[in-house]
C-alpha positions in Angstrom: 73.3 115.4 86.8 76.8 116.6 85.9 79.9 115.4 87.7 83.2 117.2 87.5 86.3 115.4 89.0 89.5 117.1 90.2 92.5 115.6 92.0 92.6 116.6 95.7 95.7 114.7 97.0 97.4 111.5 96.1 94.6 109.4 97.7 91.5 111.5 97.0 89.5 113.3 94.3 87.0 116.0 94.7 83.7 115.5 92.9 81.5 118.5 92.2 78.0 117.2 91.4 75.4 119.5 89.9 71.7 118.6 89.8 69.5 120.8 87.6 65.8 120.6 88.1 63.9 119.6 84.9 60.5 121.0 85.8 59.1 124.6 85.9 61.3 125.8 88.9 64.6 125.1 87.1 66.5 125.1 90.4 70.1 123.8 90.8 71.9 122.1 93.6 75.7 121.7 93.8 77.3 119.3 96.1 81.0 118.7 96.5 82.2 115.4 98.0 85.6 113.9 98.6 86.0 110.4 97.1 88.8 108.0 98.2 91.1 106.9 95.4 94.1 105.2 96.8 97.3 105.8 94.7 98.2 102.1 95.2 94.9 100.8 93.9 93.4 103.6 91.7 89.8 103.3 90.6 88.5 103.8 87.1 86.7 107.0 86.2 83.3 105.1 86.2 84.0 103.7 89.7 84.8 107.2 91.0 81.7 108.7 89.4 79.6 105.9 90.9 81.1 106.5 94.4 80.5 110.2 94.0 76.8 109.7 93.0 76.3 107.3 96.0 77.7 109.8 98.4 75.7 112.7 96.9 72.5 110.6 97.1 73.1 109.8 100.8 73.7 113.5 101.4 70.5 114.5 99.6 68.4 112.0 101.5 69.7 113.1 104.8 69.1 116.7 103.9 65.5 115.9 102.7 64.9 114.1 106.0 65.9 117.2 108.0 63.6 119.4 106.0 60.6 117.0 106.5 61.2 116.8 110.2 
């Protein structure tokens, strides 16, 4: 998993998360999420990456649930 962070506005960053499949298929999934990062209480890079991963995992689970149903 690779995460690229870019400022969006003074209270948010955009995280571009890229998953690359490790098996034979070698597929790739790219998800972009917006992460809150208040100017008055900025988060560390590690905190932002953790928030981005958590949002991406929620998205992936919801997406997988729709495919299964």
